[in-house]
ROGU-124447 format. One record per residue: x, y, z of N, C-alpha, C in turn. Coordinates in Angstrom, 1 decimal, decimal comma. Example, Ala and Ser with C-alpha at 12.3 -4.5 7.8 and 13.67 -1.06 7.14 Angstrom:
<atoms>
13,2  -5,7  7,8  12,3  -4,5  7,8  13,2  -3,3  7,8 $
12,8  -2,2  7,1  13,7  -1,1  7,1  12,9  0,0  7,9 $
</atoms>
This chain:
<atoms>
-17,5  20,2  1,6  -17,6  18,8  1,9  -16,2  18,2  2,1 $
-16,1  17,4  3,1  -14,8  16,7  3,4  -14,6  15,4  2,7 $
-13,6  15,3  1,8  -13,3  14,1  1,1  -13,1  12,9  2,1 $
-13,8  11,7  1,7  -13,7  10,5  2,5  -12,8  9,5  1,7 $
-12,0  8,8  2,5  -11,2  7,8  1,8  -12,1  6,6  1,5 $
-11,7  5,9  0,4  -12,4  4,7  0,0  -11,5  3,5  0,5 $
-12,2  2,8  1,6  -11,4  1,6  2,1  -12,0  0,3  1,6 $
-11,2  -0,6  0,9  -11,8  -1,8  0,3  -12,0  -2,8  1,4 $
-13,2  -3,4  1,2  -13,4  -4,7  2,1  -12,8  -5,9  1,5 $
-12,5  -5,9  0,2  -11,7  -7,0  -0,4  -10,7  -6,3  -1,4 $
-9,7  -5,9  -0,8  -8,6  -5,1  -1,3  -8,0  -5,8  -2,7 $
-8,0  -4,9  -3,9  -7,6  -5,5  -5,1  -6,1  -5,7  -5,1 $
-5,7  -6,7  -5,9  -4,2  -6,9  -6,1  -3,6  -5,8  -6,9 $
-2,4  -5,4  -6,6  -1,6  -4,4  -7,3  -0,3  -4,8  -7,6 $
0,4  -4,1  -8,5  1,9  -4,3  -8,6  2,6  -3,1  -8,0 $
3,8  -3,3  -7,4  4,5  -2,2  -6,8  6,1  -2,5  -7,1 $
6,6  -1,5  -7,5  8,2  -1,6  -7,6  8,8  -0,8  -6,5 $
9,8  -1,2  -5,9  10,6  -0,7  -4,7  11,9  0,1  -5,2 $
12,2  1,0  -4,4  13,5  1,6  -4,6  14,3  1,4  -3,4 $
15,6  1,3  -3,4  16,5  1,1  -2,2  16,8  2,4  -1,6 $
16,7  2,5  -0,3  17,1  3,7  0,5  18,2  3,3  1,5 $
18,6  4,2  2,2  19,7  4,1  3,2  19,2  3,1  4,4 $
17,9  3,1  4,7  17,2  2,3  5,7  16,4  1,1  5,2 $
16,4  0,8  4,0  15,6  -0,3  3,6  15,1  -0,1  2,0 $
14,0  -0,5  1,8  13,2  -0,3  0,5  12,0  0,5  0,7 $
11,6  1,4  -0,3  10,3  1,9  -0,2  9,6  1,9  -1,6 $
8,3  1,9  -1,6  7,6  1,9  -2,9  8,0  3,1  -3,7 $
8,2  2,9  -5,1  8,4  3,8  -6,1  7,4  4,0  -7,1 $
6,8  2,8  -7,5  5,8  2,9  -8,6  4,6  2,0  -8,1 $
3,5  2,4  -8,2  2,3  1,6  -7,9  1,3  1,4  -9,1 $
1,1  0,3  -9,5  0,3  0,0  -10,7  -1,2  -0,6  -10,2 $
-2,3  0,2  -10,3  -3,6  -0,3  -9,9  -4,4  -0,4  -11,1 $
-5,6  -1,0  -11,0  -6,6  -1,1  -12,1  -6,8  0,4  -12,6 $
-6,5  1,5  -12,0  -6,8  2,9  -12,4  -5,6  3,4  -13,2 $
-4,4  2,8  -13,2  -3,2  3,1  -13,8  -2,0  3,1  -13,0 $
-0,9  3,6  -13,6  0,4  3,7  -12,9  0,6  5,0  -12,3 $
1,4  4,9  -11,1  1,6  6,2  -10,4  3,0  6,1  -9,7 $
3,9  7,1  -10,0  5,0  7,2  -9,3  4,7  7,9  -8,0 $
5,2  7,2  -6,9  4,9  7,6  -5,5  6,0  8,0  -4,6 $
5,7  8,7  -3,5  6,6  8,9  -2,4  6,0  8,3  -1,2 $
6,7  7,7  -0,4  6,3  7,1  0,9  6,3  8,0  2,0 $
5,1  8,2  2,7  5,0  9,3  3,8  5,2  8,4  5,1 $
4,8  7,2  5,2  5,0  6,5  6,4  4,9  4,9  6,1 $
5,5  4,1  6,9  5,5  2,7  6,8  5,3  2,1  8,2 $
4,5  0,9  8,2  4,5  0,1  9,6  4,2  -1,3  9,2 $
4,3  -2,0  10,2  4,0  -3,6  10,1  3,0  -3,8  11,1 $
1,9  -4,7  10,7  0,9  -5,2  11,5  0,9  -6,7  11,6 $
0,7  -7,2  12,7  0,6  -8,7  12,9  -0,7  -9,4  12,5 $
-1,8  -8,5  12,4  -3,0  -9,1  12,0  -3,6  -9,8  13,1 $
-4,6  -10,6  12,8  -5,3  -11,6  13,7  -4,6  -12,9  13,6 $
-3,3  -12,9  14,3  -2,3  -14,1  14,2  -3,1  -15,3  14,8 $
-4,0  -15,2  15,7  -4,7  -16,4  16,4  -5,7  -16,9  15,4 $
-5,9  -16,2  14,3  -6,9  -16,9  13,3  -6,0  -17,2  12,1 $
-4,6  -17,2  12,2  -3,8  -17,6  11,2  -3,5  -16,6  10,0 $
-3,9  -15,3  10,3  -3,4  -14,1  9,4  -2,0  -13,8  9,5 $
-1,4  -13,6  8,4  -0,1  -13,3  8,4  0,2  -11,8  8,7 $
1,5  -11,5  8,9  2,0  -10,3  9,0  2,0  -9,4  7,7 $
1,7  -8,1  7,7  1,8  -7,4  6,5  2,5  -6,1  6,7 $
3,2  -5,5  5,7  3,8  -4,2  5,8  2,9  -3,2  5,1 $
2,6  -2,1  5,6  1,7  -1,0  5,1  2,6  0,2  4,9 $
2,1  0,8  3,7  2,8  2,0  3,4  1,7  3,0  3,0 $
1,9  4,2  3,4  1,1  5,4  3,0  1,8  6,1  2,0 $
1,3  6,2  0,7  2,0  6,7  -0,4  1,1  7,8  -1,1 $
1,8  8,8  -1,8  1,1  9,7  -2,6  2,0  10,1  -3,9 $
1,4  10,5  -4,9  1,9  10,8  -6,2  1,7  12,3  -6,5 $
2,5  12,8  -7,3  2,4  14,3  -7,9  1,1  14,4  -8,5 $
0,5  13,2  -9,1  -0,6  13,3  -9,9  -2,0  13,3  -9,0 $
-1,8  13,3  -7,8  -3,0  13,4  -7,0  -3,3  12,0  -6,2 $
-2,6  11,2  -6,7  -2,8  9,6  -6,2  -2,4  9,6  -4,7 $
-3,2  9,1  -3,7  -2,9  9,0  -2,4  -3,5  7,8  -2,0 $
-2,8  6,9  -1,2  -3,2  5,5  -0,9  -2,6  4,9  0,3 $
-3,2  3,8  0,8  -2,4  2,9  1,7  -2,4  1,6  1,1 $
-1,2  1,2  0,9  -1,0  -0,2  0,2  -0,3  -1,1  1,2 $
-0,4  -2,4  0,9  0,1  -3,4  1,9  0,7  -4,7  1,2 $
1,6  -5,1  1,7  2,2  -6,4  1,2  2,2  -7,5  2,3 $
1,6  -8,6  1,9  1,6  -9,8  2,8  3,0  -10,4  2,8 $
3,3  -10,6  4,0  4,9  -11,3  4,2  4,9  -12,6  3,8 $
3,7  -13,4  3,9  3,8  -14,8  3,5  3,6  -14,9  2,0 $
2,6  -14,5  1,5  2,3  -14,6  0,0  3,0  -13,7  -0,9 $
3,6  -12,6  -0,4  4,3  -11,6  -1,1  3,4  -10,8  -2,0 $
2,0  -10,9  -1,8  1,1  -10,2  -2,7  0,9  -8,7  -2,2 $
0,8  -7,9  -3,2  0,5  -6,4  -2,8  -1,0  -6,1  -2,9 $
-1,4  -5,3  -2,1  -2,9  -4,9  -2,2  -3,2  -3,5  -1,9 $
-4,2  -2,9  -2,5  -4,6  -1,5  -2,2  -5,7  -1,6  -1,3 $
-5,3  -1,1  -0,1  -6,3  -1,0  1,1  -7,2  0,1  1,3 $
-6,6  1,2  0,9  -7,3  2,6  0,9  -6,9  3,5  -0,2 $
-7,9  4,2  -0,8  -7,7  5,2  -1,8  -8,2  6,5  -1,2 $
-7,5  7,5  -1,3  -7,9  8,9  -0,8  -8,0  9,8  -1,9 $
-9,0  10,8  -1,6  -9,0  11,9  -2,7  -7,9  12,9  -2,5 $
</atoms>
């Protein structure tokens, strides 16, 4: 059986700490309702969303931890809120 990611229709708010790098800042710790996870960032990108509907830009990060945690997290650039968008097995 192939594991399927859990994508949230209403992504829960999370806390994220960032670490500085030579090219910017990347997630270091992600705190979700399931607990805290030290993470490494696999990739990052920005989406403009449906700007014509007033949706703001978001930065997204694909992260994983040594404890098996794997997720896509995002930060709204207007509100500065972090959300958990997808949780993978």
